[in-house]
C-alpha positions as CSV (number, residue, x, y, z in Angstrom):
1,M,7.6,2.7,22.8
2,N,9.2,5.3,24.5
3,D,12.6,3.3,25.3
4,T,15.4,4.5,22.3
5,T,17.8,1.9,23.2
6,R,15.0,-0.3,21.6
7,Y,15.8,1.7,18.1
8,E,18.7,0.2,17.5
9,A,19.2,-2.1,14.2
10,T,19.0,-6.2,15.0
11,P,21.0,-8.4,12.9
12,Y,19.8,-9.6,9.6
13,D,21.4,-12.6,7.8
14,P,23.0,-12.6,4.7
15,Q,20.3,-13.8,3.0
16,A,17.9,-11.5,4.0
17,E,20.4,-8.3,3.1
18,A,21.2,-9.9,-0.8
19,R,20.2,-8.1,-3.5
20,W,19.0,-10.1,-6.8
21,V,22.1,-7.8,-8.6
22,P,25.3,-7.8,-5.8
23,E,26.6,-4.4,-5.9
24,P,29.4,-2.2,-3.6
25,D,27.9,0.4,-1.2
26,K,29.3,3.9,-2.0
27,R,29.7,5.7,0.8
28,P,30.5,2.3,3.6
29,G,29.0,2.9,7.1
30,R,25.4,2.5,6.2
31,T,23.4,-0.6,6.5
32,A,22.1,-2.3,3.4
33,F,18.2,-1.5,5.2
34,Q,19.3,2.1,5.1
35,R,20.3,2.4,1.7
36,D,16.6,0.2,1.1
37,R,15.1,3.0,2.8
38,A,16.9,6.0,0.8
39,R,16.5,4.3,-2.7
40,V,12.3,4.2,-2.3
41,L,12.3,7.6,-0.9
42,H,14.5,9.2,-3.5
43,S,12.3,6.8,-6.3
44,A,10.2,8.9,-8.9
45,A,7.6,6.3,-8.2
46,L,7.3,7.2,-4.8
47,R,7.1,11.3,-5.9
48,R,4.4,10.3,-8.3
49,L,1.8,9.0,-5.5
50,A,2.0,13.0,-4.6
51,G,-0.5,13.5,-7.5
52,T,-2.3,9.8,-6.9
53,T,-6.1,9.7,-5.2
54,Q,-6.4,8.6,-1.3
55,V,-9.7,9.4,-1.0
56,V,-9.9,13.0,-2.3
57,A,-8.8,13.6,-5.2
58,P,-5.6,15.9,-5.5
59,M,-6.2,19.3,-5.9
60,R,-9.7,18.8,-4.9
61,S,-9.6,20.0,-1.4
62,D,-6.9,22.8,-0.1
63,F,-5.1,20.2,2.0
64,P,-6.1,17.0,0.4
65,R,-4.1,13.6,1.7
66,T,-2.9,11.6,-1.2
67,R,-1.3,8.4,-2.0
68,L,2.5,9.9,-0.7
69,T,1.7,11.6,2.5
70,H,-0.4,8.1,3.1
71,S,2.8,6.1,2.9
72,L,5.0,8.7,4.9
73,E,2.1,8.5,7.5
74,C,1.8,4.6,7.1
75,A,5.8,4.4,7.2
76,Q,6.3,6.9,10.5
77,V,3.4,4.5,12.4
78,G,5.5,1.5,11.1
79,R,8.9,2.6,11.9
80,E,8.2,3.3,15.6
81,L,5.9,0.2,15.9
82,G,8.7,-2.1,13.9
83,A,11.2,-0.7,16.4
84,A,9.5,-1.0,19.3
85,L,9.2,-5.1,18.4
86,G,12.9,-5.4,17.3
87,C,12.6,-5.2,13.7
88,D,15.4,-3.0,12.0
89,P,13.4,0.6,11.8
90,D,14.5,1.6,8.6
91,L,13.5,-2.2,6.6
92,V,9.8,-1.9,8.1
93,E,10.1,1.8,6.8
94,A,11.2,1.2,3.5
95,G,8.8,-1.6,3.0
96,C,6.2,0.7,4.3
97,L,7.1,3.5,1.9
98,A,7.0,1.0,-0.7
99,H,3.7,-0.7,-0.2
100,D,1.6,1.6,-2.1
101,I,4.2,3.0,-4.9
102,G,2.5,0.5,-7.6
103,H,-1.0,2.3,-6.9
104,P,-2.9,3.5,-10.5
105,P,-4.4,6.9,-11.2
106,F,-7.7,7.6,-9.4
107,G,-7.0,4.9,-6.5
108,H,-8.8,1.6,-6.3
109,T,-11.2,2.9,-8.9
110,G,-8.5,3.3,-11.1
111,E,-7.1,-0.4,-10.0
112,E,-10.3,-1.8,-10.9
113,A,-10.6,-0.2,-14.4
114,L,-6.8,-1.6,-15.1
115,D,-7.8,-4.8,-13.9
116,Q,-10.7,-5.1,-17.0
117,A,-8.3,-3.7,-19.4
118,A,-5.9,-6.1,-18.5
119,Q,-7.4,-9.5,-18.1
120,A,-6.0,-10.8,-21.7
121,C,-2.5,-10.2,-19.8
122,G,-3.4,-11.4,-16.7
123,G,-4.8,-8.6,-14.8
124,F,-4.2,-5.6,-12.8
125,E,-3.2,-5.3,-9.2
126,G,-1.6,-2.3,-7.1
127,N,0.3,-4.8,-5.0
128,A,1.4,-6.8,-8.1
129,Q,2.3,-3.7,-9.4
130,S,4.4,-2.6,-6.6
131,L,6.7,-5.8,-6.9
132,R,7.2,-5.1,-10.8
133,I,7.5,-1.3,-10.1
134,L,10.4,-2.2,-7.5
135,T,12.2,-4.7,-9.2
136,R,11.7,-3.6,-12.9
137,L,10.1,-0.7,-13.8
138,E,12.0,2.1,-11.9
139,P,15.5,2.1,-13.6
140,K,18.2,2.3,-11.2
141,R,20.0,-0.4,-11.8
142,F,20.5,-3.8,-15.0
143,A,22.0,-7.0,-14.6
144,P,25.1,-7.5,-16.6
145,A,24.0,-9.3,-19.8
146,D,26.8,-11.5,-19.3
147,E,25.3,-12.8,-16.3
148,E,24.2,-16.5,-15.6
149,P,21.0,-16.9,-17.6
150,A,19.4,-19.4,-15.5
151,R,19.6,-17.3,-12.4
152,L,18.1,-14.1,-13.9
153,A,16.3,-15.5,-16.4
154,P,14.6,-13.5,-18.0
155,W,16.8,-10.2,-16.6
156,P,19.8,-10.4,-18.0
157,G,20.9,-7.2,-19.7
158,R,17.4,-5.4,-18.1
159,S,16.7,-3.2,-15.6
160,V,16.3,-4.8,-12.2
161,G,14.3,-1.7,-10.6
162,L,16.0,-0.1,-7.3
163,N,17.7,-3.8,-6.7
164,L,16.4,-3.4,-2.9
165,T,17.8,-6.7,-0.6
166,R,15.6,-9.6,-0.5
167,A,14.2,-8.6,3.2
168,A,13.1,-4.9,2.0
169,L,11.1,-6.6,-1.0
170,D,9.7,-8.8,1.7
171,A,8.8,-6.3,4.1
172,A,6.7,-4.4,0.9
173,T,4.8,-7.4,-0.3
174,K,1.2,-7.6,1.8
175,Y,-0.3,-10.7,-0.3
176,P,3.0,-13.0,-1.0
177,W,1.6,-15.2,-3.0
178,A,0.2,-14.9,-7.5
179,R,-3.1,-14.4,-8.2
180,G,-5.4,-16.9,-7.6
181,G,-3.3,-18.3,-4.8
182,H,-4.3,-17.0,-2.0
183,P,-3.9,-19.5,1.1
184,T,-7.0,-20.1,2.2
185,D,-9.6,-17.8,-0.3
186,P,-9.0,-18.7,-4.1
187,A,-11.5,-16.5,-5.2
188,S,-9.7,-13.6,-3.8
189,T,-8.6,-10.8,-5.8
190,K,-5.8,-9.9,-3.9
191,Y,-2.4,-11.2,-5.0
192,G,0.8,-9.8,-5.0
193,V,2.8,-11.1,-8.1
194,Y,2.1,-11.1,-12.0
195,G,3.0,-14.3,-14.5
196,D,6.1,-13.1,-15.6
197,D,7.3,-11.5,-12.3
198,L,7.9,-15.2,-10.8
199,P,11.8,-15.2,-11.0
200,V,12.2,-12.4,-9.2
201,F,9.6,-13.0,-6.4
202,R,10.7,-16.7,-6.6
203,W,14.2,-15.4,-5.1
204,L,12.8,-12.8,-2.8
205,R,10.9,-16.1,-1.3
206,A,13.1,-18.0,-0.8
207,G,13.1,-20.0,2.1
208,A,9.8,-18.4,3.3
209,P,6.7,-20.7,4.1
210,D,4.0,-20.8,1.3
211,G,1.8,-17.7,1.9
212,R,2.8,-16.4,5.0
213,K,3.7,-12.7,5.2
214,C,7.4,-11.9,7.1
215,F,6.9,-10.5,10.3
216,E,8.1,-6.9,9.2
217,A,5.2,-6.7,6.3
218,T,2.7,-7.7,9.3
219,V,3.6,-4.6,11.1
220,M,3.8,-3.2,7.4
221,D,0.4,-4.6,6.6
222,W,-1.0,-2.6,10.5
223,S,0.6,0.3,10.0
224,D,-1.8,0.6,6.8
225,D,-4.8,0.0,8.0
226,V,-4.0,2.1,11.7
227,A,-3.0,5.2,9.1
228,Y,-5.3,5.1,6.4
229,S,-8.6,4.5,8.8
230,T,-7.4,6.9,11.3
231,H,-6.6,9.6,8.7
232,D,-9.5,9.2,6.5
233,V,-12.2,10.0,9.5
234,E,-9.9,13.3,10.4
235,D,-10.2,14.4,6.8
236,G,-14.2,13.2,6.5
237,L,-14.7,15.3,10.1
238,Q,-12.5,18.4,9.0
239,A,-14.4,18.3,5.3
240,G,-18.0,18.3,7.1
241,H,-18.6,15.0,5.5
242,I,-18.7,13.4,9.1
243,D,-21.0,14.4,11.9
244,P,-20.6,12.3,14.7
245,A,-23.9,12.9,16.6
246,A,-24.8,10.6,13.5
247,L,-23.0,8.0,14.6
248,R,-25.5,7.7,17.8
249,G,-28.7,7.2,15.5
250,S,-29.7,3.5,15.6
251,E,-30.7,3.4,11.8
252,E,-27.2,4.7,10.8
253,R,-25.0,2.3,12.8
254,A,-27.2,-0.7,11.4
255,E,-26.0,0.4,7.7
256,L,-22.9,1.6,9.4
257,F,-22.3,-2.1,10.4
258,K,-23.2,-3.6,7.4
259,I,-20.7,-1.8,5.5
260,A,-17.8,-3.0,8.7
261,E,-18.5,-6.1,8.0
262,R,-16.6,-6.4,4.5
263,Y,-13.6,-5.9,7.0
264,A,-14.8,-8.1,10.0
265,P,-16.9,-10.6,8.0
266,D,-17.1,-13.4,10.6
267,A,-18.1,-9.7,13.3
268,A,-22.0,-9.9,14.2
269,P,-23.4,-5.9,14.6
270,A,-23.8,-6.6,18.1
271,E,-19.9,-7.2,18.0
272,L,-19.3,-4.2,15.9
273,A,-21.8,-2.2,18.3
274,E,-19.3,-2.5,21.0
275,A,-16.2,-1.4,19.1
276,L,-18.0,2.0,18.2
277,D,-19.5,2.0,21.8
278,R,-16.0,1.5,22.7
279,L,-14.7,4.2,21.0
280,Q,-17.3,6.3,21.6
281,A,-16.9,6.1,25.2
282,Q,-13.5,7.7,25.3
283,E,-12.6,11.3,26.3
284,W,-11.1,11.9,23.3
285,W,-14.0,11.3,21.1
286,P,-15.1,14.5,19.3
287,R,-18.9,15.1,19.9
288,A,-19.0,17.8,17.4
289,Y,-16.7,19.5,15.0
290,D,-17.0,23.3,14.3
291,G,-13.9,23.9,12.6
292,T,-12.3,26.4,15.3
293,A,-9.0,26.2,16.3
294,R,-9.7,24.2,19.7
295,A,-11.4,22.0,17.0
296,R,-8.8,21.4,15.1
297,A,-6.8,20.4,17.9
298,G,-9.0,17.8,19.1
299,L,-9.0,16.5,15.6
300,K,-5.5,15.7,15.6
301,D,-6.3,14.8,19.4
302,L,-8.6,12.1,18.3
303,T,-5.9,10.8,15.4
304,S,-2.7,11.0,17.6
305,Q,-4.8,8.8,20.6
306,L,-6.4,5.9,17.6
307,I,-2.9,5.4,17.0
308,G,-1.2,4.9,19.7
309,R,-4.6,3.0,21.0
310,F,-3.9,0.4,17.5
311,C,-0.2,0.2,18.0
312,L,0.2,-0.4,21.9
313,A,-2.4,-2.9,21.9
314,A,-0.8,-4.6,18.7
315,E,3.1,-4.6,20.2
316,Q,1.3,-5.6,23.9
317,A,-0.8,-8.6,22.1
318,T,2.9,-9.1,19.9
319,R,5.0,-8.9,22.7
320,A,2.6,-11.4,25.6
321,R,2.9,-14.3,22.8
322,Y,6.3,-14.1,21.6
323,G,8.2,-12.5,24.6
324,P,10.4,-9.9,24.8
325,G,13.6,-10.5,22.5
326,P,13.7,-9.1,18.9
327,L,11.1,-10.0,16.3
328,T,12.2,-10.7,12.6
329,R,11.3,-12.2,9.5
330,Y,9.8,-15.8,10.1
331,A,10.2,-15.5,14.3
332,A,6.9,-14.3,14.6
333,E,3.6,-12.8,13.3
334,L,2.5,-9.6,14.6
335,V,-0.6,-10.3,16.9
336,V,-3.9,-7.7,16.8
337,P,-6.4,-7.8,19.9
338,R,-9.7,-8.9,18.2
339,G,-11.8,-5.8,19.4
340,V,-8.7,-3.5,18.4
341,R,-9.5,-4.7,14.9
342,L,-12.9,-4.5,14.9
343,E,-12.7,-0.6,16.2
344,C,-10.2,-0.1,13.1
345,A,-13.0,-1.7,10.8
346,V,-15.9,1.0,12.3
347,L,-13.3,3.3,11.8
348,K,-13.2,2.1,7.6
349,A,-16.9,1.6,7.5
350,V,-17.8,5.2,8.8
351,A,-14.7,6.5,5.9
352,V,-16.6,4.6,3.3
353,R,-20.0,5.9,4.2
354,Y,-20.2,9.5,4.6
355,V,-16.5,10.1,2.7
356,M,-16.5,7.8,-0.4
357,Q,-20.5,7.4,-0.8
358,R,-21.1,10.5,-1.3
359,D,-23.3,10.9,-4.7
360,E,-20.6,13.6,-6.0
361,Q,-17.6,10.9,-5.3
362,A,-19.6,8.3,-7.4
363,Q,-20.2,10.4,-10.7
364,L,-16.6,10.9,-10.2
365,R,-15.5,7.6,-10.1
366,S,-17.7,6.6,-13.1
367,R,-15.7,9.1,-15.0
368,Q,-12.7,8.0,-14.1
369,R,-12.9,4.6,-15.4
370,I,-14.1,5.6,-18.3
371,V,-10.8,7.7,-18.9
372,I,-9.0,4.6,-18.0
373,A,-10.6,2.4,-20.3
374,E,-10.6,4.6,-23.5
375,L,-6.6,5.5,-22.8
376,A,-6.2,1.6,-22.6
377,D,-7.5,0.9,-26.0
378,V,-5.9,4.3,-27.6
379,L,-2.7,3.5,-26.2
380,M,-3.1,-0.1,-27.1
381,R,-4.7,0.7,-30.8
382,D,-1.7,3.2,-31.7
383,A,1.5,1.8,-29.4
384,P,3.9,2.4,-29.5
385,H,3.1,5.8,-30.5
386,G,1.8,8.0,-27.8
387,L,4.2,5.4,-25.0
388,D,6.8,7.5,-23.0
389,P,10.8,6.3,-24.6
390,V,10.6,3.2,-21.6
391,F,7.3,1.9,-22.1
392,A,7.5,2.1,-26.1
393,V,11.0,0.2,-26.0
394,L,9.1,-2.8,-23.4
395,Y,6.7,-2.8,-26.2
396,D,9.0,-3.1,-29.2
397,E,10.6,-6.1,-27.2
398,A,7.5,-7.8,-26.3
399,E,7.1,-11.8,-27.6
400,D,4.0,-11.9,-27.6
401,D,0.6,-9.6,-27.5
402,R,0.1,-10.5,-23.4
403,A,3.4,-8.7,-23.2
404,A,2.4,-6.1,-25.3
405,L,-0.4,-4.7,-23.5
406,R,1.3,-5.7,-20.1
407,A,3.8,-2.5,-21.5
408,V,0.9,-0.6,-22.3
409,I,-0.8,-0.9,-18.7
410,D,2.2,-0.2,-17.2
411,Q,2.5,3.0,-19.0
412,I,-0.7,3.8,-17.6
413,A,-0.4,2.8,-14.1
414,T,2.7,5.0,-13.6
415,L,0.5,8.2,-14.6
416,T,-1.0,10.6,-11.9
417,D,-4.5,11.7,-11.9
418,A,-3.7,15.0,-13.8
419,S,-1.6,13.6,-16.3
420,A,-4.3,10.5,-16.8
421,L,-6.4,13.4,-17.9
422,A,-4.1,15.2,-20.1
423,L,-3.5,12.1,-21.8
424,H,-6.8,11.2,-22.4
425,A,-7.7,14.9,-23.4
426,R,-4.7,14.5,-26.2
427,L,-5.3,11.3,-27.2
428,V,-9.3,10.6,-27.2
429,P,-11.5,12.6,-29.5
């Protein structure tokens, strides 16, 4: 990825560059995808991620990674990998910046708690919430009130969110199906759209193969895995939660591989052991960490080496299958060698075992689930009191109880960790 000539934007057809509501460019000369990237980067929803848990909760560490720093790191990885494969780099970066924009307070713990609270209106999923924010909740453009209802239903006169291009919304869509619509696993809890957002989802997926991610989304998805698996391990080592020497013990490795199976269910423990062995055999793999300047530099080199290893392997394998031309939209799928996927799965397991499964983290998550559940109860009971003006209007305009509950869930989902705790302290006796 060192040939800068490959960073030139490749042409996309007018359908890819179309917006839900057509609008002229205020400053001619920018590409449609440069505008998309700028809109996501300047959005309040992206800024909010600075106060949302990644692994360590904000304010519980001097320099914690948050959902915002993770999104920025994912965007840097995705931009370079996408450009090397012929994607428009601004388009891939916009998709990466937006991919976690729907995550609620307290990260996946908040997501699980909100899903329970939202059962009566179809559940909650951070990726589906991302689409909802991008196309409805982050107010930047409104649909004309007199627009043809058949095309905009149920949007005439309402917010269309950031009004991103079809290709940018598609690039941010990790799970292009509704709840229960996973192409191979109907029981999967992962999905990318709520029922009442299907009109815009069908628009952005016009002409797309059912259940298949666009190429830019596959780049985003792998960049997400690469960014959080490497950085979570970096954070765990620096915080002293991970002892590199422990990863050589047979009992520890056995427990680790049990966790890794959730990320690689088709892998045998022996295959996962080989993946870990490959990493530990590298000269840049840490043997110990003592917090000195030299150790910190080594830790940064570890992260850099891992990202380069994972991205270069994907680039070379994808090129081997599809050749040297630009790869965009549905012309290809990102190819990640199995061995590299298993190495990434083992790193995820390391972070889970030594960082996320600590006793203090389990106690914290239990408290966070209670906060979300009690907030949902009190806000739904007293609504529209307690709701911000944006969500109070949505609540008042709700056509049924499901829509009213969804407005309350939307309100909670837009909180940071700190604001959720503050609102809970104010509203819950």
